[in-house]
N, C-alpha and C positions, 0 to 999 in steps of 0.2 A: 100357118100352123107352127107352133113351137116344136123343135126337134126334141125327141125324148130318147132316153137310153134305158134299157132293161139290163142292169148289170149282173143279173144272176137268173138264168133261165135254163132248165134242163131239157132242151130240145133233143138231146142225145138219148133220151129214154123212150121206151116202147110206147108210152102214152101219146107220143106225137107221130108214131110211124105211119098211121093211116091217112093223116091229113096235114102233113107238115107244110105243103105249099099253101094251103088255105090259111093256116095259122100265120105264116109269114106275110101273106097278103093283108090279112086283118091287122097285123101289127103295123105294116106300112101305112095303111089307111088311117090308123090312129096316131100317126106321126112318130112311130118308133123307128129310128134310123140306125140304131146300134143295139146289138144283143150280145151279151157275153154268155157263152155256154161252157160251164165248168164240168170237167169229168169227175166221176166219183170212184172210178177204178180204171184199170188199163183199157178195157174194152170201150167204155164210154169216153175215155180221153181220146182214143183213136177216132171214135165217131164224132166227137166235138171238133177235132181238127178237119175231118172230112167235110163237115157242114160249113165250117168257116172258110174252107178253100173253095166251096161251091157257091156260097152266097155272100154278096158284098156287104150286107148289113151285119153279118155274123162274125164274131171273133171267138177264140177259144181260150180256155184255161185247162191245164192238164194236171191231174193230181189224184190222190187216193184219200177218200173220205175216211174219217175215223172208224166208221162201221166196218170197213174192210181192212183195217190196219193189220190184222193177222196175216194178210197176204203180202205184207211189205218184205222186200228183199233187195239185194244189190242189183238184181236183174230189173226190178221195177224202177229203181232209180235210173238205171241206164236207159230203159225204154222211155221214161218220161223226159229225160234229157234229149233223147233223139227226137221225140215228138215236138219238143219245144224249138227245134230248129226251124219249124215252119214260121214264116213271118206273120202268120195269122194268130199265133199264140202270144197273148199279151199278159199272162199271169200264170202262177202256179197255184193249183187248188182244184177242187175244194179240199182243204186240209184242216186240221184242228183236233179238238178233243170233244168227246161226247160221253159224259158220265150218267146221262139219263137213261139211254138204252143199254149202254155197256155191252154192245155186240162184240167188241174185241177187248182183250185184257188191257188194262190201263197202261201197263208198261209198254205194250206193243203200240198203243195209240201214241204215246209220247215219243217212241222211237221213230215212227213214221212221220210224225209232225216235225220233229227236229231235223230229220233228214231232208224233208221237203223245204224247210227253211234254208238249209244248206244249199239246196238246188236253186232256190230263188236267188240266193246270194251269188252263186256261181254265174247265173245267167242274167243277173241284174234285172229281175222281174219282181213285181209286187206279188203278194200272196192274198188269196181269197180264203178267209178263215171262218170255220164253223166252230161255234162254242155253245155247248148246252150243259148246264149244271157243272161247268168246269172253269168258271171265270178265273179263279186265282191261278191255276196252273197255266191257262192260256196266256194271261197277261204277264206272268212271270217269264214265260218263254219268249213272248214277243218283245218284252222290254230288254231282255238279255240279248236277243238277236239284233235289235235296233242299236243298243248300246255298244255292241261289238264292231259295228261298222266304223269306217274311217271317219273321224270327227265326232263319233258318238251319236250319229243320227243318220237317217235315210231319207232321201228326197221324196220317195213314194213307196212306203213299206207295204201298204195294202188296205184291205177293208175287212171289218167284222160284219159279215153278211147277216141279213134278217135279224137285226139286233133286237134283243128283248131285255137287256140289262137295265140297271138303275143309273142314276146320274153320276154316281161315283165311278162306276165301271166305264161309262162313256167318257168321263173326264180323263181317266187314266189312259184309255185308248187314244184319245185326242192328243194327249201329251206325248205319246210315242209316235205321233204322226199319222195315225190310221184314220181312214174314213169310216163312217157309220152307215151301214146299209139299212134302209127301211123298206118294208114290204106290206103285203095285204093286211096283216093285223092292225096296222095304223087306222084302218077303216072300221074295225069292229066296235060295236056299241060299248062293250065292256072295257075297252083299252084306253081309258082316260089317262092312266099313269104313263103309258107309252106315248100318247099324244103330248102330254106335258113335257116329257123328256125330249121328244123330237122338236117341240116348239122352242126349247131353250138351247138347242145346239147351234153352233155357228153354221150358217147356211152353206158356207164354203167347205164344210166337212161332211156333207150328206150325199149319199148316192141312193137312187131309187131302183127298186128291183121287184120282181114277182116271185122268185123261187118256184116258178111254174115247173111241173103241174101242181105243186103244193101251194098252200096258203092263199087260196083264192080270196080276193077282197069282196066286201059287201058291194053289190047284191048277188054275187056269184058263188057264195059259200055252198058247199055240197057238190060243186061241179068242178071239172078240170080247170085249173088256172092256165092262162096263156099270156104272152108278152103284151098284147094289145091292152091288157088291163093295168099296165104300169101307169097309164093316164089317171086311173082312179087313185092310185097311191100318190101320184103327184098332186092331184086335187086335194087329197086329205092332208098332205104335208103343207100345202099352201094355206089351208083352213086353220091348221094349228098355229100358224104364224101371222095370220091376218094379212096375207099378201096375195097378189094376183097369181093364179096358177101358171101364167106365162113366165112370170119372174122365177117361180120355184123350178119350173121345168128347165129354163135356160141355165140357172145356177147348177142344177144337178147334171145337165149335159156337159157344162164346162168342167165340173169336178171329175166326171168320168173320163173326159178327154185328157185331163191332166194326169190322172192315175194310170190309165191304160195306153195313152199315147196313140190312139187309134184314128185320129183325124189329121195327122200330118206325118207322112213318111213311113207309116207302119209297114207297108208292103216292101220297103227297101231295107228293113232291118234283117241282118243275117247273124245268127248265133254261131260262133265258131266252136 
């Protein structure tokens, strides 16, 4: 069985509190050997680290989602930095901008996003980026951040998760070195445009994810999503490209390993 990676799964949320062990067993049975759990605030970032330190298949990202950007502070920066001392933390996020919900003022979203990019720079970690109806501002900030690095580029800047943008947006993200995360919507009957976009991306630039408990793939729509279903996303990706699912799964596994460095020496990394 091909090893699979779910590179974005919110096991730290209450939706998984009652049956987490069963969820992890089903994931393992489906071939999912790596799961990245991103925090969306300080409490869930703490929980993500706890889960990662308790389960060998689980790794954590710590961050503040744009919905909660009004809570950003220097103290939040300090706590996220402290949490990232765990060798099980492999990214900063989920961070970014969301102009669709606008739960936080946009200036506060930008501040929190910029500061988390600074933290990722300080700790030499990639970022997990949320972008909704905010493409221009997200890409401008990411391009500036990447360009400010030594040599004007970064080896592994991060991923735009649950990507739903167009070909131009994908091209700009790829030029900056980012991976594109694809999720359950790739399986939706109405998502022909998304499938065409995913089918045209370089295979070495794609990550598979569930965004569980959200975005359940067909045929699980209307129910809670979970990491085992990343196999359905992988199958859909393979179908868009006319390749064997095993090839798609292996490529996305390799991509995730390259970005998050979780298959070689991760437990020995110490952040000073």
